[in-house]
C-alpha positions in Angstrom: -11.2 -36.3 -14.3 -13.2 -33.1 -15.0 -15.5 -33.9 -12.1 -12.8 -33.8 -9.4 -12.6 -30.0 -8.9 -16.4 -29.9 -9.1 -16.5 -32.3 -6.1 -13.9 -30.1 -4.3 -15.8 -26.9 -4.9 -17.9 -27.0 -1.7 -14.7 -27.5 0.4 -12.9 -24.7 -1.4 -15.7 -22.1 -0.9 -16.2 -23.2 2.7 -12.5 -22.5 3.3 -12.8 -19.1 1.6 -15.6 -18.2 4.0 -13.9 -19.3 7.2 -10.4 -17.9 6.9 -8.7 -16.7 10.2 -7.6 -13.3 9.0 -5.3 -10.5 9.7 -6.9 -7.1 8.8 -6.3 -5.8 5.3 -7.1 -2.1 5.7 -4.7 -1.0 2.9 -6.4 -3.0 0.2 -9.6 -1.2 1.2 -8.0 2.2 0.9 -6.5 2.1 -2.6 -7.7 1.7 -6.2 -8.1 -2.0 -7.0 -8.2 -3.5 -10.4 -9.2 -7.1 -10.3 -8.9 -9.6 -13.2 -7.2 -7.2 -15.6 -6.2 -9.5 -18.5 -5.1 -6.4 -20.5 -1.9 -6.2 -18.4 0.5 -9.1 -18.8 3.0 -10.0 -16.2 5.9 -7.6 -16.3 4.1 -5.3 -18.8 4.0 -1.6 -17.8 1.1 0.7 -17.8 2.0 4.4 -17.8 -0.2 6.8 -15.8 0.1 10.5 -16.7 0.4 13.1 -13.9 -0.3 16.7 -14.6 1.4 19.3 -12.4 -0.6 22.3 -11.1 -0.1 25.3 -13.4 -0.5 29.0 -12.8 -3.1 31.6 -13.6 -2.4 34.4 -16.0 -4.1 37.6 -17.0 -6.5 37.6 -19.9 -6.6 40.4 -22.5 -9.3 40.4 -25.2 -7.8 40.3 -28.7 -8.7 39.5 -32.3 -6.2 36.7 -32.4 -6.1 33.6 -30.1 -2.9 32.8 -28.3 -1.6 29.3 -27.4 -2.2 27.9 -24.0 0.6 27.3 -21.5 2.7 24.2 -21.8 2.1 21.6 -19.1 4.2 18.5 -19.8 3.0 15.5 -17.8 5.2 13.3 -15.8 4.4 9.6 -15.7 4.1 6.9 -13.1 4.2 3.2 -14.0 2.2 0.2 -12.8 3.2 -3.4 -13.6 2.1 -6.8 -12.5 5.5 -7.9 -11.2 4.6 -10.7 -8.7 3.4 -14.1 -9.7 3.1 -16.2 -6.5 1.6 -19.5 -5.4 0.9 -21.5 -2.3 1.3 -25.2 -2.6 0.6 -28.5 -0.8 0.3 -32.2 -1.8 -1.4 -35.5 -1.1 -0.9 -39.0 -2.2 -3.4 -40.8 -4.5 -4.7 -42.8 -1.5 -5.3 -39.5 0.4 -7.1 -38.1 -2.6 -9.4 -41.1 -2.8 -10.2 -40.7 0.9 -11.0 -37.0 0.2 -13.3 -37.9 -2.7 -15.1 -40.4 -0.4 -16.0 -37.6 1.9 -13.8 -38.5 4.9 -14.0 -35.7 7.4 -10.3 -35.7 8.2 -9.3 -35.5 4.6 -11.8 -32.7 3.9 -10.6 -30.8 6.9 -7.0 -31.2 5.7 -7.9 -29.7 2.3 -10.0 -26.9 3.8 -7.3 -25.8 6.2 -4.7 -25.7 3.5 -7.0 -23.6 1.4 -7.5 -21.2 4.3 -3.8 -20.8 4.9 -3.1 -20.4 1.2 -5.6 -17.5 0.8 -4.5 -16.0 4.0 -0.8 -16.1 3.1 -1.3 -14.6 -0.5 -3.6 -11.9 0.7 -1.3 -10.8 3.5 1.6 -10.7 1.0 -0.4 -8.4 -1.3 -1.5 -6.2 1.6 2.1 -5.8 2.7 3.3 -4.8 -0.8 0.4 -2.3 -1.1 1.1 -0.7 2.2 4.8 -0.5 1.3 4.0 1.2 -1.9 1.8 3.7 -0.1 4.1 4.7 2.8 7.3 4.9 0.7 5.6 7.3 -1.7 4.2 9.7 0.9 4.7 13.5 0.8 5.3 14.5 4.4 5.0 13.1 8.0 3.5 14.2 11.3 3.7 12.8 14.8 6.5 11.4 16.9 8.6 8.5 15.8 8.6 5.6 18.3 5.4 6.7 20.0 2.1 5.1 19.0 -0.6 7.8 18.4 -4.0 8.2 20.2 -2.8 7.3 23.7 -4.4 10.4 25.0 -6.4 12.0 22.2 -7.2 11.9 18.4 -5.4 15.2 17.6 -2.5 13.4 15.8 -5.0 12.2 13.2 -6.3 15.7 12.6 -2.7 17.0 12.2 -1.8 14.4 9.6 -5.1 15.0 7.7 -4.0 18.7 7.5 -1.1 17.6 5.3 -3.4 16.1 2.7 -5.8 19.0 2.9 -2.9 21.4 2.3 -1.9 19.2 -0.6 -5.3 19.7 -2.2 -6.8 16.3 -1.3 -10.1 17.7 0.1 -12.6 14.9 -1.0 -12.6 13.1 2.3 -14.7 10.3 1.1 -11.7 9.0 -0.8 -9.2 9.4 2.1 -8.5 6.5 4.5 -6.2 6.3 7.5 -4.5 2.9 7.6 -3.2 2.3 11.1 -1.7 -0.7 12.9 -3.5 -2.6 15.6 -1.6 -0.9 18.4 -2.8 2.5 17.3 -6.2 0.9 16.8 -6.3 -0.3 20.4 -5.4 3.3 21.6 -8.2 4.6 19.4 -10.7 2.2 20.9 -9.5 3.3 24.3 -10.9 6.8 23.7 -14.4 5.2 24.4 -16.4 7.7 22.2 -15.0 9.4 19.2 -17.1 12.3 17.8 -20.1 10.9 19.6 -19.9 7.4 18.2 -18.3 4.1 19.4 -14.9 3.6 17.7 -15.6 0.1 16.4 -17.9 -1.4 13.8 -19.3 -4.8 14.4 -16.8 -7.6 14.2 -18.2 -8.8 10.9 -18.2 -5.3 9.4 -14.6 -4.8 10.6 -13.5 -8.0 8.8 -15.4 -7.4 5.6 -14.7 -3.7 5.2 -11.8 -3.1 7.5 -13.4 0.1 8.7 -12.8 0.7 12.4 -14.6 4.1 12.5 -15.1 7.3 10.6 -13.4 10.4 11.9 -13.2 13.9 10.4 -15.1 12.6 7.4 -12.6 9.9 6.5 -12.5 6.2 7.1 -10.1 4.7 9.6 -9.0 1.1 8.9 -6.6 -1.3 10.5 -4.0 -3.4 8.8 -2.1 -6.4 10.2 0.9 -5.6 7.9 1.8 -2.2 9.2 5.3 -2.7 10.7 8.3 -0.8 12.0 10.8 0.8 9.5 14.5 1.0 10.2 15.9 4.2 9.0 19.1 4.7 6.9 22.5 5.4 8.6 22.9 8.9 7.0 24.4 11.6 9.2 26.0 15.0 8.9 24.5 15.7 5.4 23.9 19.3 4.2 22.2 20.9 1.2 24.3 22.8 -1.3 24.7 26.6 -0.9 22.3 27.4 -3.7 18.8 28.6 -3.0 16.2 25.9 -2.2 12.8 27.1 -3.3 9.2 26.3 -2.3 8.0 23.2 -4.3 11.5 21.8 -4.8 11.7 18.0 -4.7 15.2 17.2 -5.8 18.3 18.1 -3.9 21.7 17.6 -5.5 25.3 18.8 -4.8 25.1 17.7 -1.1 28.4 18.9 0.4 29.1 16.6 3.4 27.8 13.5 5.1 28.2 9.7 5.4 25.9 6.7 5.4 22.6 5.9 3.6 19.4 7.9 3.2 16.8 5.4 2.1 13.3 5.6 0.5 10.8 5.9 3.3 13.2 7.8 5.6 11.9 10.9 7.2 14.1 14.0 7.0 14.1 17.6 8.1 16.1 20.6 6.9 17.6 23.1 9.4 15.9 26.0 7.4 12.5 24.3 7.6 12.5 22.4 10.9 8.7 22.2 11.2 8.1 20.0 8.2 9.0 16.4 8.0 9.6 15.2 4.5 9.5 11.7 3.1 12.4 10.5 1.0 11.3 9.0 -2.3 14.8 8.0 -3.6 18.5 8.8 -3.2 21.6 8.5 -5.4 25.0 7.5 -4.2 24.6 4.5 -2.0 26.7 4.8 1.2 27.6 8.4 0.3 24.5 10.2 -0.9 24.9 12.8 -3.7 21.2 13.4 -4.4 17.8 12.9 -2.7 14.3 13.3 -3.9 11.4 14.1 -1.5 7.7 13.7 -2.2 5.5 16.2 -4.0 4.5 18.9 -3.4 8.0 19.4 -2.2 9.4 22.1 0.1 6.9 24.1 2.0 9.5 26.7 3.1 12.4 28.0 1.0 15.9 28.6 2.4 19.3 29.6 1.2 22.8 28.5 2.1 24.0 25.2 3.4 21.4 23.6 5.6 21.8 20.5 7.8 19.7 17.5 6.8 18.5 15.3 9.7 17.4 11.8 9.2 14.6 10.9 11.7 14.4 7.9 14.0 13.0 4.5 13.3 9.2 4.6 13.2 6.0 2.8 12.4 4.3 4.3 9.4 0.5 4.6 9.8 -0.5 6.2 6.5 -3.3 8.4 5.2 -4.1 7.4 1.6 -6.1 9.1 -1.1 -7.6 6.3 -3.2 -6.4 7.8 -6.4 -2.8 7.8 -5.3 -2.1 4.1 -5.1 -3.1 1.3 -7.5 -3.1 -2.4 -7.0 -3.7 -4.7 -10.0 -4.6 -8.2 -8.9 -5.7 -11.2 -11.1 -5.3 -14.9 -11.5 -2.3 -15.8 -13.7 -2.9 -17.2 -17.1 -1.9 -20.9 -17.2 -2.4 -22.7 -20.6 -4.7 -25.7 -20.6 -2.9 -28.8 -19.7 -4.3 -32.4 -19.4 -2.6 -32.9 -16.0 -3.5 -29.5 -14.6 -7.1 -28.8 -13.6 -8.1 -25.2 -12.8 -10.9 -23.4 -11.0 -11.2 -19.8 -9.8 -11.6 -19.1 -6.1 -12.7 -15.6 -4.9 -11.8 -14.3 -1.5 -15.0 -12.9 0.0 -13.1 -10.4 2.2 -11.1 -8.6 -0.4 -12.9 -9.6 -3.5 -9.7 -10.8 -5.3 -9.9 -13.9 -7.4 -7.2 -16.6 -7.3 -6.6 -19.7 -9.4 -6.8 -23.1 -7.7 -5.0 -25.9 -9.6 -4.8 -29.6 -9.1 -1.7 -31.1 -10.7 -1.5 -34.9 -11.2 1.9 -36.5 -10.7 3.1 -40.1 -10.3 1.1 -41.4 -7.3 0.9 -37.9 -5.8 -1.2 -34.8 -6.4 0.0 -31.2 -5.9 -2.5 -28.4 -5.2 -1.5 -24.9 -6.0 -3.2 -21.5 -5.3 -2.0 -18.8 -7.7 -2.3 -15.0 -7.8 -0.5 -12.3 -9.9 -0.3 -8.7 -8.7 1.4 -5.4 -8.9 1.2 -2.3 -6.7 2.4 1.3 -7.3 1.9 4.8 -6.0 1.2 7.1 -8.8 1.3 10.4 -6.8 3.1 11.3 -3.6 0.9 14.3 -2.7 -1.9 11.9 -2.0 -0.2 10.1 0.9 0.9 11.3 4.4 2.5 9.5 7.3 1.4 9.5 10.9 4.5 8.4 12.8 4.2 5.7 15.4 
């Protein structure tokens, strides 16, 4: 039976070339690691993160002194998802397929198309979620899609990353939804160039245009976020200093403050901070915001305001988000035939399996993946 998948190969690769696709701008914006067999499913890889230190005076001496301590924190990346897309045919339908019947071949091709499309969209969604939920700060107006009148909102959001020290623009990408993309196209000319690549370039690279030195990509998975129910929370009376990311001892308030919520402090109303995590469930006792933390220090109790529902377009530095994607490892089995299939749009490889049953065949398309943000100062949100 080893020749069956060889006979199917032209259909499989034809399907991979003809997929109707949603845009996958997030996958083009992050660090991708394909076919990493060194990381097993549910294994954890730790990524060290070194905080910025401080300069000190140097005095010549006959003895050397020890350097300053700088203990790294760590972020973890794991392959936590092992998904498949399946369909089946009877033995008679399989024989018809092997005989080259057009209808049977089309049935197989379209199933492959939809399988690749479904799995890629799921990975794109998880990668976008990892990116926006780990961002440092936000700009723009919740509930209002940007670029309706100008491209200034993009410049304002880029300033957040520049202030965070992310100045290598070649590695920064703005991932926006198609509504913001339509507004951007409506500007006719952006910095002297048309706002859209060719249709084929847009599909293959996801790049809509280049603005301010960074790529702008669209994603079909950018969606609205519903905020937590938190209200009337305040900080503790202790001093809150520049760079602080964790706030404990909150005095009052009810409801939830969720990861991905946008909050402001009364003593620092001009900065919109992204919540990374909270403790306390329906009555929050601690919240953590993204690095580099507070931009303005304040003292005394300060009201915390949870922003409105929003759509998170996100600016991403490539080094801040990692996606590990590979075919799962399935041991050799006499009833399961396997062949790798590579998606030409994203470059990810999946595993196609033909499983023989009793009078019926099941086809499966597999992929294993894990996504994680390793630094929050490398992402910023443009609210929509």
